[in-house]
C-alpha positions as CSV (number, residue, x, y, z in Angstrom):
1,M,3.1,9.6,17.4
2,S,-0.1,9.5,19.5
3,V,-2.2,6.5,19.9
4,R,-5.1,8.2,18.1
5,Y,-3.1,8.7,14.9
6,E,-1.7,5.2,15.0
7,R,-5.3,3.9,15.3
8,M,-6.5,6.1,12.5
9,N,-3.6,5.0,10.3
10,E,-4.5,1.3,10.9
11,E,-8.2,1.9,10.3
12,I,-7.5,3.8,7.0
13,K,-5.1,1.0,6.0
14,K,-7.7,-1.7,6.6
15,T,-10.4,0.3,4.8
16,I,-8.2,1.1,1.7
17,S,-7.3,-2.6,1.5
18,E,-11.0,-3.5,1.4
19,I,-11.7,-0.8,-1.3
20,I,-8.8,-2.0,-3.5
21,K,-9.9,-5.6,-3.3
22,E,-13.4,-4.6,-4.5
23,M,-12.1,-2.5,-7.4
24,K,-12.5,-3.9,-10.9
25,D,-9.6,-2.1,-12.5
26,P,-7.6,-4.6,-14.5
27,R,-4.4,-2.6,-14.1
28,I,-4.3,-3.4,-10.4
29,C,-2.5,-6.6,-9.7
30,E,-4.4,-9.1,-7.5
31,M,-1.4,-9.5,-5.2
32,T,-1.5,-5.9,-4.0
33,T,-1.1,-5.3,-0.3
34,I,-1.2,-2.1,1.7
35,M,1.8,-2.1,3.9
36,S,1.3,1.1,5.8
37,V,-0.5,4.4,5.9
38,D,1.1,7.6,7.3
39,V,-1.4,10.5,7.7
40,T,0.0,13.9,8.4
41,N,-1.0,15.6,11.7
42,D,-3.4,18.0,9.9
43,L,-5.1,15.1,8.1
44,K,-4.5,16.8,4.7
45,Q,-2.3,14.1,3.1
46,A,-1.7,10.4,3.5
47,K,1.3,8.4,2.2
48,V,0.1,4.9,1.4
49,M,2.9,2.3,1.0
50,V,1.9,-0.5,-1.4
51,S,3.6,-3.8,-2.0
52,V,2.9,-5.6,-5.3
53,Y,4.0,-9.3,-5.4
54,D,5.0,-9.8,-9.0
55,K,8.4,-10.3,-10.7
56,D,7.5,-7.8,-13.4
57,D,8.7,-4.3,-12.4
58,Q,6.5,-2.7,-15.0
59,L,3.4,-4.4,-13.6
60,R,4.3,-3.1,-10.1
61,K,4.7,0.4,-11.4
62,D,1.5,0.2,-13.4
63,T,-0.4,-0.9,-10.3
64,V,0.9,2.0,-8.3
65,D,0.1,4.4,-11.2
66,A,-3.4,3.0,-11.4
67,L,-4.0,3.4,-7.7
68,N,-2.8,7.0,-7.9
69,H,-5.1,7.6,-10.9
70,G,-8.0,6.1,-8.9
71,S,-7.1,8.0,-5.7
72,G,-10.2,10.3,-6.0
73,F,-12.5,7.3,-6.1
74,I,-10.6,5.6,-3.2
75,T,-10.8,8.8,-1.1
76,R,-14.5,9.1,-1.7
77,E,-15.1,5.5,-0.7
78,L,-12.9,6.0,2.3
79,G,-14.9,9.0,3.4
80,R,-18.2,7.2,2.9
81,R,-17.1,4.1,4.9
82,M,-15.3,5.8,7.7
83,Q,-17.3,9.0,7.9
84,L,-14.3,11.2,8.4
85,R,-14.6,14.9,8.7
86,A,-11.4,15.7,6.8
87,L,-10.4,13.4,3.9
88,P,-6.6,13.1,3.3
89,K,-5.2,13.3,-0.2
90,L,-3.9,9.8,-0.9
91,Q,-0.5,9.3,-2.4
92,F,0.4,5.7,-3.3
93,K,4.1,4.7,-3.3
94,L,5.7,1.4,-4.1
95,D,7.1,-0.4,-1.0
96,S,9.8,-2.8,-2.1
97,S,10.8,-4.0,1.4
98,I,9.3,-7.5,0.9
99,E,11.2,-8.0,-2.4
100,Y,14.3,-6.8,-0.8
101,S,13.9,-9.2,2.1
102,V,13.3,-12.1,-0.3
103,H,16.4,-11.1,-2.2
104,I,18.5,-11.1,1.0
105,S,17.0,-14.4,2.0
106,Q,18.0,-15.9,-1.3
107,I,21.6,-14.6,-0.9
108,I,21.8,-16.1,2.6
109,D,20.4,-19.4,1.3
110,S,23.0,-19.5,-1.5
111,L,25.8,-19.0,1.0
112,H,24.5,-21.9,3.1
113,K,24.4,-24.2,0.0
114,D,28.1,-23.6,-0.5
115,D,28.8,-24.8,3.1
116,K,27.1,-28.1,2.4
């Protein structure tokens, strides 16, 4: 991937994070983090990976659903703040890599407790 696209992905990620923090939607969990943004080469679509730090699976799914529902607003704000020529269609997906790594860490810790 070219440096230009990597830079754009990072800038879009940072801007979407700011927009989400400012949103007043009660369905969006406060512990929501944008993990990565992957914009296609033609700038038509962007896959936004979202991590929601909460034990409740339903709350995490509801947060992603709320973000997908508000994607039009987020796209408009993105265009206004970044002044992009082409605005990608945003698709939010749940990223469970943090939860998975915490789970693996707990398993490893439990194995070490048995050694003691």
